[in-house]
C-alpha positions as semicolon CSV with decimal commas, in nm:
position;residue;x (nm);y (nm);z (nm)
1;M;13,646;5,987;2,164
2;K;13,597;6,227;2,453
3;R;13,259;6,331;2,314
4;H;13,153;5,967;2,284
5;L;13,261;5,903;2,645
6;L;13,061;6,201;2,768
7;S;12,759;6,079;2,573
8;A;12,792;5,735;2,726
9;L;12,821;5,876;3,078
10;W;12,517;6,098;3,017
11;C;12,317;5,793;2,902
12;I;12,417;5,602;3,214
13;F;12,314;5,901;3,429
14;L;11,974;5,917;3,259
15;L;11,933;5,539;3,302
16;L;11,999;5,570;3,674
17;L;11,745;5,847;3,699
18;S;11,491;5,622;3,531
19;V;11,515;5,347;3,799
20;P;11,173;5,363;3,965
21;V;11,157;5,477;4,327
22;R;10,797;5,512;4,437
23;A;10,705;5,792;4,670
24;Q;10,417;5,714;4,906
25;E;10,177;5,921;5,108
26;P;10,343;6,039;5,429
27;I;10,284;5,830;5,740
28;T;10,157;6,074;6,002
29;I;10,216;5,977;6,364
30;D;10,095;6,144;6,685
31;A;10,307;6,015;6,973
32;N;10,035;6,120;7,221
33;A;9,751;5,941;7,045
34;K;9,537;5,691;7,231
35;T;9,685;5,343;7,241
36;T;9,560;4,986;7,275
37;P;9,748;4,695;7,436
38;F;9,982;4,522;7,194
39;P;10,074;4,177;7,325
40;H;10,335;4,012;7,105
41;F;10,100;3,736;6,993
42;W;10,312;3,642;6,690
43;E;10,621;3,540;6,889
44;Q;10,487;3,371;7,202
45;M;10,484;3,025;7,038
46;F;10,668;2,844;6,757
47;G;10,620;2,513;6,584
48;S;10,899;2,260;6,536
49;G;10,874;1,927;6,356
50;R;10,827;1,631;6,589
51;A;10,903;1,550;6,951
52;N;11,206;1,327;6,906
53;L;11,398;1,607;6,732
54;T;11,407;1,800;7,059
55;L;11,664;1,553;7,192
56;R;11,923;1,674;6,940
57;E;12,175;1,941;7,026
58;S;12,119;2,111;6,688
59;Y;11,751;2,155;6,777
60;R;11,835;2,292;7,120
61;D;12,096;2,528;6,977
62;D;11,834;2,670;6,741
63;M;11,579;2,690;7,023
64;R;11,818;2,885;7,243
65;A;11,904;3,125;6,960
66;V;11,538;3,194;6,876
67;K;11,451;3,222;7,246
68;Q;11,719;3,489;7,284
69;A;11,587;3,678;6,979
70;T;11,214;3,660;7,061
71;N;11,174;3,537;7,419
72;F;10,910;3,290;7,300
73;Q;10,727;3,097;7,572
74;Y;10,580;2,784;7,408
75;V;10,682;2,531;7,147
76;R;10,454;2,289;6,965
77;F;10,555;1,973;6,782
78;H;10,403;1,649;6,656
79;G;10,437;1,296;6,777
80;I;10,492;1,285;7,152
81;L;10,319;0,941;7,143
82;H;10,513;0,823;6,835
83;D;10,668;0,478;6,881
84;E;11,020;0,621;6,855
85;N;10,955;0,770;7,200
86;G;10,855;0,431;7,342
87;V;10,554;0,558;7,539
88;Y;10,316;0,263;7,487
89;N;10,376;-0,107;7,450
90;E;10,201;-0,430;7,548
91;D;10,347;-0,727;7,735
92;E;10,320;-1,094;7,642
93;H;9,972;-1,102;7,793
94;G;9,855;-0,804;7,591
95;E;9,853;-0,573;7,892
96;P;9,959;-0,205;7,852
97;V;10,315;-0,105;7,943
98;Y;10,396;0,266;7,976
99;N;10,742;0,423;7,951
100;F;10,789;0,800;7,984
101;A;11,171;0,808;7,987
102;Y;11,202;0,992;7,652
103;V;10,901;1,210;7,728
104;D;11,086;1,329;8,039
105;Q;11,398;1,407;7,835
106;V;11,191;1,600;7,582
107;Y;11,013;1,818;7,836
108;D;11,312;1,853;8,071
109;G;11,512;1,993;7,779
110;L;11,246;2,251;7,697
111;L;11,192;2,367;8,053
112;R;11,565;2,388;8,118
113;N;11,579;2,644;7,837
114;G;11,282;2,849;7,955
115;V;11,027;2,714;7,706
116;R;10,702;2,534;7,795
117;P;10,539;2,268;7,578
118;F;10,220;2,327;7,386
119;V;10,142;1,956;7,392
120;E;10,001;1,818;7,070
121;I;9,866;1,475;7,168
122;S;9,965;1,261;6,869
123;F;10,017;1,013;6,698
124;M;9,886;0,661;6,762
125;P;10,122;0,399;6,910
126;K;10,110;0,099;6,676
127;K;10,024;-0,147;6,953
128;L;9,721;0,069;7,035
129;A;9,620;0,135;6,674
130;F;9,305;-0,010;6,519
131;N;9,513;-0,030;6,198
132;P;9,886;-0,071;6,270
133;D;9,960;-0,017;5,900
134;A;9,790;0,323;5,878
135;L;10,117;0,511;5,829
136;H;10,137;0,867;5,703
137;P;10,371;0,925;5,405
138;F;10,600;1,156;5,606
139;W;10,954;1,021;5,640
140;Y;10,909;0,929;6,004
141;K;10,592;0,728;5,926
142;Q;10,359;0,825;6,208
143;N;10,048;0,613;6,261
144;V;9,723;0,802;6,199
145;S;9,476;0,532;6,299
146;P;9,211;0,562;6,570
147;P;9,274;0,348;6,879
148;K;9,164;-0,015;6,884
149;S;9,018;0,048;7,228
150;M;8,891;0,377;7,363
151;E;8,930;0,241;7,716
152;R;9,301;0,182;7,656
153;W;9,334;0,526;7,494
154;D;9,170;0,685;7,798
155;A;9,407;0,495;8,027
156;L;9,710;0,609;7,825
157;I;9,603;0,974;7,846
158;V;9,539;0,946;8,221
159;Q;9,879;0,782;8,279
160;F;10,051;1,042;8,059
161;A;9,890;1,339;8,235
162;R;9,933;1,190;8,581
163;H;10,303;1,131;8,514
164;L;10,351;1,492;8,401
165;V;10,177;1,628;8,709
166;E;10,379;1,403;8,939
167;R;10,708;1,501;8,774
168;Y;10,659;1,873;8,720
169;G;10,380;1,965;8,964
170;I;10,028;2,081;8,886
171;D;10,122;2,450;8,918
172;E;10,366;2,403;8,628
173;V;10,162;2,169;8,406
174;A;9,852;2,389;8,450
175;Q;10,045;2,651;8,252
176;W;10,079;2,416;7,954
177;Y;9,821;2,357;7,683
178;F;9,703;2,017;7,555
179;E;9,587;2,009;7,193
180;V;9,418;1,693;7,067
181;W;9,581;1,561;6,747
182;N;9,699;1,745;6,437
183;E;9,490;1,835;6,131
184;P;9,235;1,554;6,168
185;N;9,035;1,688;5,872
186;I;9,304;1,569;5,628
187;D;9,532;1,265;5,603
188;F;9,674;1,292;5,955
189;W;9,363;1,108;6,079
190;N;9,190;0,815;5,912
191;G;8,898;0,758;6,146
192;I;8,567;0,693;5,969
193;P;8,364;0,908;5,947
194;R;8,655;1,145;5,984
195;E;8,482;1,433;6,163
196;E;8,261;1,224;6,389
197;S;8,544;0,991;6,491
198;Y;8,774;1,282;6,571
199;F;8,512;1,449;6,788
200;D;8,479;1,123;6,978
201;L;8,857;1,104;7,023
202;Y;8,859;1,464;7,143
203;A;8,582;1,401;7,397
204;H;8,760;1,099;7,542
205;T;9,094;1,281;7,557
206;A;8,954;1,598;7,714
207;R;8,763;1,407;7,979
208;A;9,064;1,189;8,058
209;L;9,286;1,494;8,106
210;K;9,030;1,668;8,326
211;S;8,996;1,355;8,538
212;V;9,360;1,402;8,638
213;S;9,308;1,770;8,716
214;P;9,044;2,021;8,610
215;R;9,329;2,274;8,586
216;L;9,473;2,105;8,276
217;R;9,387;2,308;7,965
218;V;9,265;2,121;7,658
219;G;9,144;2,228;7,314
220;G;9,118;2,161;6,942
221;P;9,027;2,082;6,673
222;A;9,376;2,169;6,537
223;T;9,240;2,152;6,183
224;A;9,406;2,242;5,856
225;A;9,271;2,542;5,664
226;S;9,045;2,677;5,941
227;A;8,798;2,387;5,915
228;W;8,542;2,230;6,153
229;V;8,549;2,496;6,426
230;D;8,178;2,575;6,430
231;E;8,086;2,204;6,422
232;F;8,345;2,128;6,691
233;L;8,207;2,390;6,929
234;K;7,850;2,279;6,864
235;Y;7,946;1,917;6,942
236;D;8,127;2,016;7,264
237;S;7,835;2,227;7,379
238;E;7,569;1,967;7,309
239;N;7,772;1,686;7,469
240;H;7,914;1,885;7,761
241;V;8,273;1,818;7,652
242;P;8,543;2,035;7,816
243;V;8,715;2,286;7,590
244;D;8,949;2,562;7,710
245;F;9,070;2,701;7,376
246;V;9,017;2,673;7,003
247;S;9,303;2,597;6,765
248;S;9,328;2,580;6,389
249;H;9,576;2,632;6,105
250;G;9,603;2,837;5,791
251;Y;9,890;2,930;5,560
252;A;9,921;3,218;5,318
253;D;9,938;2,975;5,025
254;D;9,637;2,766;5,130
255;T;9,371;2,798;4,862
256;V;9,076;3,032;4,905
257;E;8,842;2,738;4,844
258;N;9,003;2,537;5,127
259;L;9,009;2,828;5,372
260;F;8,670;2,984;5,296
261;G;8,480;2,750;5,066
262;T;8,453;3,024;4,804
263;H;8,621;3,132;4,481
264;E;8,690;3,491;4,588
265;D;9,002;3,671;4,477
266;I;9,187;3,707;4,810
267;P;9,560;3,789;4,793
268;M;9,786;3,540;4,970
269;D;9,913;3,815;5,200
270;D;9,561;3,859;5,341
271;R;9,445;3,498;5,368
272;V;9,582;3,404;5,710
273;C;9,418;3,692;5,893
274;R;9,095;3,658;5,695
275;A;9,082;3,293;5,807
276;I;9,153;3,393;6,166
277;A;8,873;3,650;6,152
278;K;8,638;3,383;6,018
279;V;8,718;3,146;6,303
280;R;8,700;3,421;6,563
281;G;8,352;3,499;6,434
282;Q;8,253;3,133;6,469
283;I;8,373;3,132;6,830
284;R;8,176;3,448;6,910
285;A;7,864;3,297;6,754
286;S;7,894;2,981;6,965
287;T;7,777;2,910;7,319
288;M;8,140;2,970;7,430
289;P;8,206;3,312;7,277
290;H;8,509;3,405;7,490
291;L;8,735;3,108;7,426
292;P;9,096;3,194;7,337
293;L;9,199;3,134;6,976
294;F;9,542;2,988;6,902
295;W;9,659;2,968;6,541
296;T;9,897;2,678;6,590
297;E;10,046;2,666;6,240
298;W;10,105;2,937;5,982
299;N;10,370;3,073;5,749
300;V;10,404;3,313;5,459
301;Q;10,369;3,187;5,104
302;G;10,651;2,963;4,988
303;M;10,759;3,007;4,627
304;N;11,084;3,095;4,455
305;E;11,274;3,005;4,778
306;S;11,081;3,294;4,941
307;R;11,099;3,147;5,293
308;D;11,477;3,185;5,279
309;T;11,462;3,552;5,178
310;S;11,384;3,893;5,322
311;F;11,025;3,852;5,199
312;V;10,940;3,665;5,521
313;G;11,000;3,978;5,731
314;T;10,761;4,193;5,531
315;G;10,501;3,915;5,512
316;L;10,531;3,868;5,888
317;A;10,495;4,241;5,957
318;N;10,186;4,264;5,736
319;T;10,033;3,962;5,912
320;I;10,095;4,117;6,253
321;R;9,930;4,439;6,136
322;E;9,622;4,256;6,006
323;C;9,582;3,995;6,283
324;D;9,626;4,222;6,585
325;G;9,321;4,190;6,811
326;K;9,183;3,882;6,633
327;V;9,398;3,604;6,781
328;D;9,555;3,522;7,117
329;M;9,866;3,340;6,993
330;M;10,011;3,249;6,655
331;S;10,264;2,970;6,610
332;F;10,499;3,026;6,317
333;W;10,582;2,694;6,153
334;T;10,876;2,649;6,227
335;F;11,162;2,802;6,428
336;S;11,421;2,559;6,287
337;D;11,510;2,362;5,976
338;V;11,598;2,070;6,204
339;F;11,295;1,917;6,040
340;E;11,233;1,580;5,873
341;E;10,890;1,552;5,717
342;G;11,057;1,467;5,387
343;G;11,368;1,316;5,544
344;P;11,685;1,476;5,678
345;I;11,753;1,818;5,528
346;A;12,025;1,768;5,266
347;K;12,169;2,119;5,265
348;P;12,094;2,471;5,389
349;F;11,844;2,696;5,212
350;E;11,603;2,454;5,049
351;G;11,302;2,680;5,105
352;Q;11,213;2,514;5,436
353;F;10,991;2,676;5,697
354;G;11,240;2,760;5,973
355;L;11,416;3,071;6,099
356;R;11,750;2,893;6,107
357;A;11,890;2,685;5,823
358;K;12,084;2,360;5,856
359;G;12,392;2,409;6,068
360;G;12,250;2,698;6,269
361;I;12,260;2,965;5,997
362;N;12,037;3,261;6,083
363;K;11,801;3,323;5,792
364;P;11,666;3,670;5,708
365;S;11,346;3,559;5,883
366;F;11,543;3,512;6,208
367;Y;11,663;3,871;6,191
368;A;11,312;3,991;6,101
369;F;11,162;3,826;6,410
370;A;11,442;3,976;6,623
371;L;11,365;4,319;6,476
372;L;10,991;4,299;6,535
373;H;11,051;4,175;6,889
374;K;11,155;4,536;6,960
375;L;10,808;4,672;6,893
376;G;10,645;4,829;7,198
377;E;10,376;4,715;7,439
378;E;10,110;4,960;7,317
379;R;9,991;5,020;6,962
380;L;9,895;5,357;6,820
381;A;9,622;5,345;6,558
382;N;9,753;5,426;6,210
383;P;9,584;5,383;5,872
384;S;9,901;5,290;5,684
385;K;9,908;4,939;5,538
386;N;10,286;4,946;5,550
387;A;10,352;5,042;5,910
388;I;10,294;4,941;6,271
389;V;10,333;5,222;6,525
390;T;10,391;5,131;6,889
391;R;10,494;5,296;7,212
392;N;10,732;5,158;7,473
393;N;10,695;5,188;7,849
394;D;10,955;5,467;7,853
395;G;10,746;5,676;7,612
396;S;10,969;5,619;7,309
397;L;10,818;5,504;6,981
398;A;10,902;5,182;6,798
399;I;10,781;5,188;6,439
400;A;10,799;4,910;6,181
401;V;10,783;5,017;5,816
402;W;10,815;4,787;5,516
403;N;10,799;4,748;5,138
404;L;10,617;4,420;5,072
405;V;10,658;4,270;4,725
406;D;10,532;3,915;4,668
407;P;10,787;3,662;4,541
408;D;10,612;3,628;4,204
409;Q;10,595;4,005;4,151
410;H;10,846;4,265;4,031
411;G;10,828;4,558;4,268
412;S;11,047;4,862;4,309
413;A;11,216;5,057;4,584
414;K;11,014;5,329;4,751
415;S;11,063;5,642;4,953
416;V;10,864;5,678;5,276
417;E;10,827;5,997;5,479
418;L;10,731;5,988;5,845
419;K;10,575;6,300;5,995
420;L;10,572;6,293;6,375
421;S;10,416;6,513;6,641
422;G;10,430;6,481;7,018
423;V;10,808;6,434;7,016
424;A;11,095;6,679;6,988
425;K;11,127;6,806;6,632
426;D;11,489;6,693;6,633
427;A;11,436;6,380;6,843
428;R;11,702;6,113;6,838
429;V;11,630;5,822;6,604
430;T;11,782;5,477;6,554
431;I;11,721;5,271;6,241
432;E;11,766;4,895;6,188
433;R;11,699;4,701;5,868
434;V;11,649;4,357;5,724
435;D;11,664;4,357;5,345
436;D;11,876;4,219;5,063
437;T;12,187;4,389;5,202
438;H;12,115;4,355;5,576
439;G;12,068;4,009;5,725
440;N;12,083;3,830;5,390
441;T;12,250;3,500;5,480
442;L;12,119;3,337;5,161
443;A;12,342;3,572;4,960
444;A;12,632;3,508;5,198
445;Y;12,582;3,133;5,157
446;K;12,584;3,157;4,778
447;A;12,893;3,377;4,794
448;I;13,094;3,093;4,955
449;G;12,982;2,843;4,693
450;S;12,668;2,700;4,859
451;P;12,843;2,414;5,043
452;I;12,621;2,118;5,127
453;D;12,773;2,089;5,475
454;P;12,915;2,426;5,581
455;T;13,167;2,408;5,863
456;E;13,107;2,567;6,201
457;K;13,364;2,830;6,107
458;Q;13,174;2,913;5,787
459;V;12,841;2,928;5,974
460;D;12,985;3,157;6,241
461;A;13,133;3,381;5,970
462;M;12,802;3,403;5,781
463;N;12,607;3,485;6,098
464;K;12,860;3,746;6,201
465;E;12,874;3,901;5,853
466;T;12,498;3,929;5,818
467;S;12,407;4,037;6,171
468;P;12,229;4,376;6,146
469;G;12,484;4,517;6,389
470;T;12,476;4,858;6,553
471;P;12,166;5,062;6,466
472;Q;12,212;5,369;6,248
473;E;12,173;5,689;6,452
474;T;12,019;6,009;6,323
475;R;11,765;6,276;6,420
476;L;11,431;6,399;6,299
477;T;11,442;6,706;6,082
478;N;11,159;6,937;6,183
479;G;10,965;6,631;6,302
480;Q;11,019;6,437;5,981
481;L;11,220;6,138;5,865
482;T;11,259;6,009;5,509
483;L;11,343;5,644;5,448
484;H;11,453;5,461;5,136
485;L;11,314;5,107;5,128
486;D;11,436;4,849;4,881
487;V;11,208;4,564;4,773
488;N;11,104;4,363;5,081
489;A;11,293;4,588;5,318
490;L;11,175;4,581;5,680
491;V;11,284;4,875;5,896
492;L;11,253;4,928;6,272
493;I;11,272;5,292;6,384
494;R;11,309;5,397;6,748
495;V;11,221;5,760;6,824
496;S;11,311;5,901;7,165
497;K;11,034;6,076;7,358
498;Q;11,286;6,318;7,509
499;D;11,579;6,479;7,333
């Protein structure tokens, strides 16, 4: 019996030894290397459903939490002109009636919490619509028709902009951005011909805004899948239409054919930044080569509930690494699961886009954004595809390292060795993680039985239990540090410049 027990234990020991842990090439870092500016372009703006949601306390709670974690500056959402906000009506004589009471509540709430609007001018008020029945299939049934009268559309935009300037002052509103419509190249716009009619809408809107003040910033075309940008800039140039920035969208799980018009084999992890590079090239080739580029919707691939898992952090880190220097701002869609495109969210963790699940539960993606917020203001060049090396103003290093494994793949843990020079060989180090055992609220939610409507007490307990907590403290050993990274682990290392 004893011999059989020893044999069994030996087999278990051999099995444990056989669990694959990949060793990678060392990541070599010179703390004194030349740096480039590293603006936090990935966290300056977030997307968030539609305008009317901003009036809810659940939305504002999530906004405050994400603001504290990332210090984001702008928020974008659909439908400021949606009929539920009561902006446009007509009296018994058919004359326009404007009402900005809810608009004021929307923007007051943002500004009170230190966030400015990135104003998406959409959708069409039914009384102004050429086709009042042109309703999008989203749950909140926005109207996607062109206006029945461009003169009345122009007047609405002038009244809207004038009201904002009168209420908030031109010095404030000049710091906002005005984006004309949302994804007009697909079913969010049913003008005919689609491209030509959108360009006409853009021209009218841009000129109306500029008539209120030339300081108001306007742009587009806000297209899905990186479309129309070269045609849009050509139209604006030839017709002397104002444009202050370019915006477009692209998701990791958009098809290669939609993004690029080809059948290339491009991994999902690389598609967003490839699309951004394509659009940046189109801007540079235009008559307005220095226009800012804002990627006003994006997210990592969504399969196997991946947007509720630690995968988001590694996908985000890889996107930051690839997109740095190609884009001025990226807007992650979305910061919150207070979101109703398909109707009210039934329960937490349904694979939705946000950083916080129903009830204010911090997802792993929330913790990942908070971790990457701690990256420095200058980036040190590094060839690793699994690291971002930055330097803070105090000379310390902030290094992100990750082990990206796509949700449809079976990866393995890996060992990563950092070799540093330009710092003390025994410099102090802190380590923070987001992985399946750090920040994993999905696991915590399942552990309490996946309640459809968790109580505030349960939500607070999950957030407290999964918070990354106090960083691990250690030191370099002869200028080196070895890390063990589980699948989709994201690690933030701070290395002191001085001992």
